C-alpha positions as CSV (number, residue, x, y, z in Angstrom):
1,L,-6.8,-4.8,1.8
2,L,-6.9,-7.4,-0.8
3,R,-4.6,-5.3,-2.5
4,I,-2.1,-5.1,0.0
5,I,-2.3,-9.2,0.6
6,S,-2.1,-9.6,-3.4
7,M,1.0,-7.2,-3.6
8,F,2.4,-9.1,-0.8
9,F,2.0,-12.8,-3.0
10,I,3.2,-10.7,-5.8
11,I,6.7,-10.3,-4.3
12,V,6.4,-13.9,-3.0
13,W,6.1,-14.9,-6.7
14,H,8.9,-13.0,-7.4
15,V,11.4,-14.1,-4.8
16,I,10.4,-17.9,-5.7
17,T,10.6,-17.6,-9.6
18,H,13.4,-15.1,-10.1
19,S,15.5,-16.6,-7.4
20,G,15.2,-20.3,-9.5
21,L,13.8,-22.2,-6.2
22,E,11.1,-23.9,-7.2
23,V,13.5,-25.4,-10.0
24,N,16.6,-26.0,-8.0
25,S,15.2,-27.8,-5.2
26,T,13.9,-31.4,-4.8
27,G,11.6,-33.5,-2.2
28,A,9.8,-32.0,0.5
29,T,11.2,-28.8,0.2
30,N,10.5,-28.8,-3.5
31,F,6.6,-29.3,-2.4
32,F,6.2,-26.8,-0.3
33,I,7.8,-23.6,-2.5
34,N,5.0,-25.1,-4.9
35,M,2.3,-25.0,-2.4
36,L,3.2,-21.5,-1.9
37,L,3.2,-20.7,-5.3
38,F,-0.2,-22.2,-6.3
39,L,-0.9,-20.2,-3.0
40,S,0.1,-17.0,-4.5
41,M,-1.5,-17.7,-8.2
42,F,-4.2,-15.2,-7.4
43,H,-2.3,-12.2,-7.0
44,V,-2.6,-9.7,-10.5
45,S,-5.9,-11.5,-11.5
46,V,-7.4,-9.8,-8.6
47,F,-5.7,-6.5,-8.9
48,M,-7.9,-6.3,-12.1
49,I,-10.8,-7.5,-10.6
50,I,-10.4,-4.7,-8.1
51,T,-9.9,-2.3,-10.8
52,G,-13.0,-3.5,-12.6
53,Y,-14.8,-3.3,-9.6
54,Y,-14.1,0.6,-8.7
55,Q,-13.3,2.2,-11.8
56,S,-16.5,0.5,-13.8
57,K,-17.9,3.8,-11.6
58,S,-15.3,5.9,-12.0
59,K,-14.6,8.3,-14.8
60,F,-11.3,8.4,-16.7
61,K,-9.0,10.7,-15.3
62,L,-6.0,11.6,-17.7
63,R,-4.0,13.2,-15.0
64,K,-4.1,9.5,-13.0
65,L,-2.5,8.2,-16.6
66,L,0.4,10.7,-16.5
67,S,1.2,10.6,-13.0
68,L,1.2,7.0,-13.5
69,L,3.7,7.5,-16.8
70,L,5.8,10.4,-14.8
71,E,6.0,7.6,-11.4
72,I,7.2,5.0,-13.7
73,G,10.0,7.3,-15.7
74,F,11.2,8.7,-12.2
75,Y,12.0,5.1,-11.0
76,N,13.7,4.0,-13.8
77,F,15.7,7.3,-14.1
78,V,16.6,7.1,-10.5
79,I,17.1,3.6,-9.8
80,N,19.0,2.8,-12.7
81,T,21.3,6.4,-12.4
82,F,22.2,5.3,-8.9
83,F,23.3,1.6,-9.9
84,Y,25.0,3.5,-12.8
85,I,27.3,6.0,-10.5
86,T,28.0,3.9,-7.8
87,G,29.1,1.1,-10.0
88,I,27.0,-1.3,-8.1
89,V,25.7,-2.8,-11.7
90,E,27.4,-2.6,-14.6
91,Y,26.3,-0.6,-17.5
92,T,27.7,0.8,-21.1
93,N,26.6,3.7,-22.2
94,V,24.2,2.9,-24.6
95,E,22.4,0.2,-21.7
96,Y,22.4,3.4,-19.4
97,L,20.6,5.4,-21.9
98,K,18.2,2.2,-23.1
99,S,17.4,2.0,-19.0
100,I,16.1,5.3,-18.6
101,L,14.1,5.7,-21.8
102,F,11.5,3.1,-20.9
103,Y,13.8,0.8,-23.0
104,N,12.8,-2.1,-20.7
105,F,9.4,-1.0,-19.9
106,S,8.2,-4.4,-21.0
107,A,9.8,-5.5,-17.6
108,L,6.7,-4.2,-16.2
109,W,4.4,-6.2,-18.5
110,Y,0.8,-6.0,-15.4
111,I,1.3,-2.2,-15.7
112,Q,1.3,-2.2,-19.6
113,C,-1.7,-3.8,-19.4
114,Y,-3.5,-1.7,-17.1
115,I,-2.9,1.2,-18.5
116,I,-4.5,-0.4,-21.8
117,V,-7.3,-1.2,-19.7
118,Y,-7.7,2.1,-18.2
119,L,-7.9,3.6,-21.6
120,L,-10.3,1.6,-22.3
121,S,-12.2,2.6,-19.4
122,P,-14.6,5.0,-20.6
123,F,-15.8,2.8,-23.7
124,L,-16.1,-0.2,-21.2
125,N,-17.7,2.0,-19.0
126,R,-20.6,2.9,-21.6
127,F,-20.8,-0.5,-22.5
128,I,-21.5,-2.0,-19.2
129,A,-23.9,0.9,-17.6
130,S,-26.2,0.4,-21.2
131,V,-26.2,-3.6,-21.6
132,D,-28.3,-5.8,-19.5
133,R,-27.3,-8.3,-17.0
134,V,-28.0,-11.5,-19.1
135,T,-26.1,-9.9,-21.8
136,L,-23.1,-9.0,-19.8
137,K,-23.1,-12.2,-18.1
138,K,-23.1,-14.1,-21.6
139,L,-20.0,-11.7,-22.4
140,I,-18.2,-12.9,-19.5
141,I,-19.1,-16.5,-20.0
142,V,-17.8,-16.6,-23.5
143,L,-15.0,-14.6,-23.0
144,L,-14.1,-17.1,-20.5
145,F,-14.3,-20.1,-22.4
146,C,-12.5,-18.3,-25.4
147,F,-9.3,-17.0,-23.5
148,S,-9.3,-19.6,-20.2
149,I,-11.3,-22.8,-20.4
150,F,-10.9,-23.8,-24.2
151,P,-7.1,-22.6,-24.5
152,F,-6.8,-25.0,-21.0
153,L,-8.9,-27.9,-22.1
154,S,-7.2,-28.0,-26.1
155,S,-3.4,-27.4,-24.6
156,S,-3.9,-24.1,-26.4
157,L,-4.6,-25.6,-29.5
158,T,-7.7,-23.5,-30.0
159,F,-6.2,-20.4,-28.8
160,D,-2.8,-19.6,-27.1
161,T,-2.7,-17.7,-24.1
162,N,-1.0,-17.3,-20.6
163,G,-2.9,-14.8,-18.9
164,F,-0.3,-12.2,-19.6
165,T,-2.4,-10.0,-21.9
166,V,-4.5,-7.4,-22.6
167,Y,-8.1,-9.3,-23.1
168,Q,-7.8,-11.6,-19.9
169,Y,-7.9,-8.1,-17.7
170,V,-10.4,-6.8,-20.0
171,T,-12.4,-10.1,-19.1
172,L,-11.4,-9.8,-15.6
173,Y,-12.8,-6.0,-15.8
174,F,-15.7,-7.0,-16.7
175,V,-16.2,-9.3,-13.8
176,G,-15.3,-6.7,-11.5
177,A,-18.0,-4.5,-13.0
178,Y,-20.6,-7.2,-12.8
179,I,-19.9,-7.9,-9.2
180,R,-20.5,-4.0,-8.4
181,K,-23.3,-3.3,-10.9
182,Y,-25.5,-6.5,-9.6
183,N,-24.3,-6.0,-5.8
184,L,-23.0,-9.5,-5.5
185,N,-21.2,-8.8,-2.3
186,S,-24.7,-8.4,-1.0
187,D,-27.1,-10.6,-3.1
188,F,-24.9,-13.6,-4.6
189,L,-25.5,-16.7,-2.0
190,K,-28.5,-14.8,-0.3
191,R,-30.1,-17.6,1.8
192,F,-27.0,-17.8,3.5
193,N,-25.6,-15.8,6.7
194,K,-22.5,-13.8,6.5
195,S,-20.3,-16.6,8.3
196,Q,-21.8,-19.1,5.9
197,K,-21.0,-17.3,2.7
198,Q,-17.3,-16.7,3.9
199,L,-16.9,-20.7,4.7
200,I,-18.2,-20.9,1.0
201,Y,-15.8,-18.5,-0.4
202,L,-13.1,-19.8,1.4
203,S,-13.7,-23.5,1.0
204,I,-13.6,-22.6,-2.7
205,F,-10.3,-20.7,-3.0
206,V,-8.7,-23.8,-1.1
207,V,-10.1,-26.3,-3.1
208,S,-9.3,-24.0,-6.5
209,W,-5.7,-24.2,-4.6
210,L,-5.3,-27.5,-4.3
211,S,-6.7,-29.0,-7.4
212,N,-4.3,-26.8,-9.0
213,V,-1.7,-28.4,-7.2
214,M,-3.1,-32.0,-7.5
215,L,-3.4,-31.3,-10.9
216,Y,0.2,-30.3,-11.4
217,Y,1.7,-33.2,-9.5
218,F,-0.5,-35.5,-11.7
219,A,0.4,-34.1,-15.2
220,N,4.2,-34.3,-13.8
221,Y,3.2,-38.0,-13.0
222,L,1.9,-38.4,-17.0
223,T,5.1,-37.0,-18.1
224,Q,7.1,-39.7,-17.2
225,L,4.5,-42.7,-18.8
226,D,5.9,-44.6,-21.4
227,S,3.1,-42.8,-24.0
228,N,3.7,-40.1,-26.5
229,I,0.2,-38.9,-25.7
230,L,-0.1,-39.0,-22.0
231,N,3.7,-37.1,-22.2
232,Y,1.8,-34.6,-24.2
233,I,-1.1,-34.0,-22.5
234,G,1.7,-34.0,-19.5
235,N,4.1,-31.4,-20.6
236,S,1.1,-29.3,-21.5
237,L,-0.6,-29.1,-18.3
238,V,2.9,-28.9,-16.4
239,V,2.9,-25.2,-18.3
240,Y,-0.6,-23.8,-16.7
241,K,1.6,-23.5,-13.8
242,Y,2.7,-20.5,-14.7
243,Y,-0.7,-19.5,-16.3
244,Y,-2.7,-16.4,-15.0
245,S,-5.4,-17.9,-17.7
246,N,-5.7,-20.9,-15.9
247,P,-9.8,-21.8,-14.8
248,L,-8.4,-22.8,-11.4
249,V,-6.5,-19.3,-10.9
250,I,-9.4,-17.5,-12.2
251,I,-11.6,-19.3,-9.5
252,Q,-9.2,-18.8,-6.9
253,S,-9.0,-14.8,-7.9
254,I,-12.9,-14.5,-8.0
255,S,-13.8,-16.4,-4.9
256,L,-10.8,-14.7,-3.0
257,F,-12.4,-11.3,-3.7
258,M,-15.8,-12.4,-3.1
259,L,-14.5,-13.2,0.3
260,F,-13.1,-9.9,1.2
261,G,-16.3,-8.1,-0.2
262,T,-17.9,-9.7,3.0
263,F,-15.7,-8.1,5.2
264,K,-16.7,-4.6,6.6
265,F,-14.4,-2.3,8.1
266,T,-12.6,1.3,7.9
267,N,-9.1,1.3,8.6
268,R,-7.0,4.6,7.4
269,F,-3.4,3.3,7.6
270,I,-4.6,0.1,5.5
271,N,-6.3,2.4,2.9
272,Y,-2.8,4.7,2.8
273,I,-0.4,1.7,2.4
274,A,-3.0,0.3,-0.2
275,S,-2.5,3.4,-2.1
276,L,1.4,2.7,-2.0
277,V,1.5,-0.9,-3.6
278,L,1.4,0.1,-7.7
279,G,4.6,1.9,-6.2
280,V,6.3,-1.3,-4.6
281,Y,5.3,-3.2,-7.7
282,I,7.0,-1.1,-9.8
283,I,10.4,-0.3,-7.9
284,H,10.8,-4.3,-7.4
285,E,10.2,-4.8,-10.8
286,T,12.3,-2.5,-12.6
287,D,14.8,-4.1,-14.6
288,V,17.9,-3.7,-12.9
289,I,16.4,-4.6,-9.5
290,K,14.5,-7.8,-10.9
291,N,17.6,-8.9,-12.5
292,N,20.2,-8.8,-9.8
293,L,18.0,-8.3,-6.2
294,Y,17.4,-12.2,-6.0
295,N,21.2,-13.0,-6.5
296,W,22.2,-10.4,-3.9
297,L,19.6,-12.1,-1.8
298,N,21.4,-15.4,-2.5
299,L,18.5,-17.8,-1.8
300,S,19.9,-21.6,-2.4
301,V,19.0,-24.8,-1.5
302,D,21.4,-26.7,0.2
303,I,21.0,-29.1,3.0
304,E,21.3,-26.6,5.6
305,S,19.0,-23.8,4.0
306,G,16.3,-26.4,2.5
307,K,14.9,-26.8,6.2
308,I,14.1,-23.1,6.7
309,I,13.4,-22.1,3.0
310,I,9.6,-20.7,3.4
311,I,11.0,-18.6,6.1
312,K,13.6,-17.2,4.0
313,I,11.4,-16.3,1.1
314,I,8.3,-14.9,3.7
315,L,11.4,-12.8,5.7
316,F,12.6,-11.7,1.9
317,T,9.3,-10.7,0.9
318,I,8.7,-8.9,4.0
319,I,11.9,-6.9,4.0
320,I,11.2,-6.4,0.0
321,F,7.5,-5.0,0.7
322,V,8.7,-2.6,3.9
323,V,11.5,-1.0,1.6
324,C,9.6,-0.3,-1.5
325,V,7.0,1.0,0.6
326,L,9.1,3.5,2.6
327,I,10.9,4.4,-1.0
328,E,7.1,4.9,-2.1
329,I,6.6,7.2,0.8
330,V,9.4,9.5,-0.1
331,R,8.7,9.5,-3.8
332,K,5.3,10.7,-3.3
333,L,6.6,13.6,-0.7
334,I,9.0,14.7,-3.2
335,F,6.7,15.1,-5.8
336,K,4.3,16.8,-3.3
337,L,7.0,20.0,-2.6
338,I,7.8,19.5,-6.4
339,Y,4.0,20.5,-7.4
340,K,3.8,23.3,-4.3
341,I,5.9,25.4,-7.1
342,K,3.8,27.7,-9.4
343,T,5.6,27.0,-12.9
344,V,5.6,22.9,-12.0
345,R,1.2,23.6,-11.6
346,S,1.4,25.6,-14.8
347,I,3.4,23.2,-16.8
348,D,1.2,20.5,-15.3
349,G,-2.2,22.4,-16.0
350,K,-1.0,23.3,-19.7
351,L,-0.4,19.7,-20.5
352,V,-3.0,18.2,-19.4
353,N,-5.3,20.7,-21.4
354,F,-3.2,20.2,-24.7
355,I,-4.0,16.4,-24.3
356,D,-7.6,17.4,-23.7
357,N,-7.8,19.6,-26.5
358,L,-5.9,17.1,-28.8
359,M,-8.6,14.3,-28.1
360,K,-11.4,16.9,-28.6
361,V,-10.1,17.5,-32.4
362,N,-12.7,16.4,-35.5
């Protein structure tokens, strides 16, 4: 469920930022758009905490990695070929070839980080399994200070990071693994009952969210003062609106994860939809979609639409999510049918064995 909610807010973030709504809006509309932006900031950090929580107890599977790369290649080829043939988007022949050959893979920056962390996971897991609790806790604290707190307090003078990095997500992988290894969902705040825990986690989430909002507007205020020092501080803090390394965002993400850790229910439909959300990300963030979709939506802030812009954002988010889920369902069915072909299964097996053997070479 948290995966689904995180992906929903990733799309909210993209609808707002790729449409330029936060830049072009003013007054109360701008305030509510910013409130929604800051509310959604947890999305990718939560995804990596979830990855650390589950993958820290799982084995690395080469077939899973190859399947992800094949999925990216499939969507890259199909989406770009569709727009190229139909002429909906203008391509030169060179641009088309680049688009289908992973040339624009940088658009899927989170997938890049995810793949690298997944490749590192066997080594990270061996360390996590062998290290004692105090050492692992100290490591997480050091990583958070180096890559989140110090850059934040020093305006990136000690270390320049925006949180779109592998070391950011290795840190969050350790956080998720620590929660899993030491069963913090049950043992943390043990003296409180379930409802009290939920209230505490929810309160931390809301306080970190609102603190981020207040910090942003305070920083904006500093930029308008007649002081070079205060202007510098204000400008430095303003950019943290877009930084996943912001300590308040990390607190927001961990508290939300811990909140969902108190829920106990099973639902096959939710689990099925959750298995599709990575495809939702790949589809709507493919370069040609990202560069054109939000222009096609024609989201603009004017006298009429300004009053209902939040509703439009949520509505477009739901539409994008549902359409991408349906496309991913079709893609999975196609792949399932293709994999039933004996020759395909044979090639798949030989490829996996070949790569496995390469890794075993002394």
